[in-house]
N, C-alpha and C positions, 0 to 999 in steps of 0.2 A: 503493499500499500505505500504510494506515492503523497505529498502535501505539498502546496507550492505556498510559499510566500508572498503575501501581498506588494504591490508595488509601490504603496505608497508610504512605504517606510523611507526615509530621510538618513543617508550614511553619511558621515562625517568621521575620518581619522580613523580612530577605534572606537566610535560608538557607532549605536542605531538609534532612531528614537520615529517615535509616533504621535503626534502632539492631538489631543484630543479639546475642544474646547465646547463649552456649552452656553449659550446666551441665553438666557428667559426673562421675557419682559412683560411686568406684572404691573396691576394696576392699585391703587388703593381700597376702591369699593366694589372693582366688579364690572363697572361701568364701560360703558362703548367710551371712548374715552380716543380712541386713535383713529383718525380721519382718511377716509381715501389717499389724500395728496400728501399724508405724515405717513401713510406706509408704503406711498410711492417713491419717499424721498429718502426711507431708511432702507428699501432694497435697492436705491442707486448709489446709498453710502457702503453698505455693506458688499458691492459688486466692484466699486473700485477696490477695496478694502483687501477682497481677495487677490485681486488682480498687485495688487501692492506687494502682499504677504505670501505671494507666489502659495496660497493656500484654496480648496475644493471644499463645495461645499458638499456635504452626501443626501441632506433630506430638509426638512418643514415641516 
């Protein structure tokens, strides 16, 4: 039985890393406070950061 490693590991010198981050946005009273324009802008910012940091968004 052969297993393969994921290709999203980063190898640098003697180390190998796979960093995962979780971003959770919550509101105080669970009301609908995020407007469509706010979510659009948040998406734009996130896309720019993913490119800048050479990251991949795996799921929403």
